[in-house]
N, C-alpha and C positions, 0 to 999 in steps of 0.2 A: 511397462508403466503406468498407472495413474495418475494424471494432474491437476488439479486443479486452479483454474483463473476466478477472481474474483473481482471486478472491479466498479466502479460506486456507480456511471454517471455513461450514460445512453453517448456522450462525446469519446468515448473511454474507450469501451466495445466498441465504434463502427470504427477503430486505430486498429483492434485488435483480429474484430472476425475474419478481415482477405489473407488472414496469418494460417486459420483453420482448414482443412484441406479433408472434405465429406461433411459437411455439420449437416445434424440433427438439430432441428430446434424441438421444448419442451416444453409445457410448462407442468410444478408445483408450488401451491401454496403462495402465488399468487409472483410467487418469482419466473422470468425465462431461463433457459437451460440451453445453450446452445455445447454439441458433444461433436467429437467429430474427430483428427490427428493431427499429431503435430509431428514428423519422423516417424520413429518408429512407435512414437506412447497415442493413446487413447487418453482423450484433453475435455475434458469437460470447464465450460465456458459462464459466466452467469454475473448479472447485473444487479448489486446490491442493494444502490439504491444512496443513497448521501445521511452520513451521521452512524454513531455507536449500533443503533440498537437494531436498523437495520441491518447492517454487518451482521452483526451475531445471529442475526436469525435467519441472514442468506449462509453463514457460515456453516451455521449446525445443520442445514436443510442439507446444504450443499456435501458434505461427511456424514452424514447417516444416509442419506440416497447414490452415493458416486463411491466412499468407502478410497479417497484416493491417498498414493502415496506420500504426496507433499502439496501442500497448498502457495500457489501465486498471488497475490496482491498487486497489483500491477495500478497505474492511476499517475496522477499527479501531485505535487503538495506543493506548497510554500519555501522556499526559503530564510532559511532559520540563522546563517552563519552568513561572513562574507565570503568563505572559502569556496560556494556553492552558485552558479549562477541560471540565470531559465535556459534551459534547456541542456542542464545538465543532470544526472542521472545519480539518484541516492540511494545504496542498496543498503537494509535498515537490518547493519548486522545486534542491532537489539532498538524494542521496539515498548515505550511504555505512553500515562496517562501524563497530560498535563493536569487534568482539573477534576482530580479523582481524590479526596479527603476523606475518610476513614477514622479518622478518628489520635489521638491521641498513641493510641498502641502500635498505629503504623507511621512509616515512610508517607511523605505529598507523593501521591502519584498511586502511588497501593492501591487496591486490591484486598482487604482484610481476607489474610489466607494463602492468596496467591504471591509473589512474586515482584519487584518491583519493575524488575527488566524480561520484557520477554525475548530472547534468543534468534535472534534468525539460523535457519537449519547452514551448520557451516558446508555441510556438500553443499551445499547451491548458492553459498556466498564464493566457493572456491571456485565457480563459473562463469564466475560475474566479473568481466573484464577488466586490464589491470590497463586506465587508457587516462589521460586527461576527456577532465570533464565528469568521470565516473567517481564517487565516493560512494566508502563502506563504515558504514558508523551510525548513531544516533536518531531514532522516527521519534517523534511527540505529537502525539493521537488526543483528540475531545473533539467533545460538540462545538467549536468553534472554527468561523472564519477567521484566519487571521488579517487581518488588513490593516493595523497598525502597526509600528515600531515600540509604543508604548508596548504590546500590548506578546510582543516578541521576548522586549527587555524582558517580564513578568517571566514567560517562558524560560526564560535562560538564564534567571535571577536561579531557579531548581533546578535546572539541567542544562548549566554553561555546555554542555559537551555535545546539545542539539543544531546536528544540520536542518533536519525539514520540519515542517507542520501540517498532520492533515487531519481528519472526522473519523476514518474509518480501519488505519493499520494496528489500533491496541485492542481494540473488541474484537479484531479475524485475530491477530496474534491469540486471544484471551480461551478464545472459544480450540483454536485449534492447541495449545500447550494442555488445555483440560482434558480432549480428545487425544493426547500423543499423537501430534499429527506436526512430524514435521514442514513450516511456514517461510517465507519468506517475504519484507513490502519492498515492491524496486516502483519508486516515484519517480516523477520529469518533474522538475522544477516551473511551472507555469507562472512565478510570480515571485517579486521580492520584496517584503512589505515593508517600508522605509526608505527602498534606495530611490521608488519613483513617490510622484505627489498624489498621484491613482495607480496605487497596486489592483486597484479593481480593476480598472481600466485595461493593464499590462495583465491580469490572467482572461478579461474577453482577446486583448489581441492576439495572447497565443493558441488559441482557436484555430483561427485563421492560419496562424504558418507552423503550426505544430507538425511536426515530421515525420514521416508513419518511422521510421528509421529510428528512433528515439522508442518505440515500442520494441522494434527487432529483436532489441536483448531479449527480450521474453524466448520468444525463438531462440534463440539462441541459444539458453540457456537450459533449454529443451531438450534441443537434438544433442547437445554435450552428455549429457546424462546418460 
């Protein structure tokens, strides 16, 4: 199988590249691609950049040039529920935009003509380990770094089931949906808005202590496909 993995930031890429065997780097359209092997599968890892536009552009280029059987978005997210803690992993059973409004003919978060929720690949979800610290649920996505409890409450007011918030998974999910590519967002919780006086510092400190094992779940899923 061909598996595409998309991350937003170089720090995330640095945690994933050691898991890739016999990798080769190439550049297309301003993006870097790293192609190698995980287990018996052909894997392409790319860094798209932060935000929805970067995510959509990178995903479309990955889909068009690599033709993956699955796309996995791996990276970090802010916690949006008391049930998740820093270093927990949230697998996106569903993904929705929290910052989209296309008018009264649509639901809040819905891009007109598309579903409100983009469903995660059930085949990939079934391979996510069932243990403490791993959750399956709703990830909300938008072009904002969520750093206050007020912002979390605003999102939760519209999406009470949200477990995590990020800036890319919605756009990646939309491109995959439109191209009929099974997709899963898999996010490690890096900070908890409202749980500390300074979740920006909490987010920065996360990268000091972030264990590579948190990203090993991606390799486990691919090895078990």
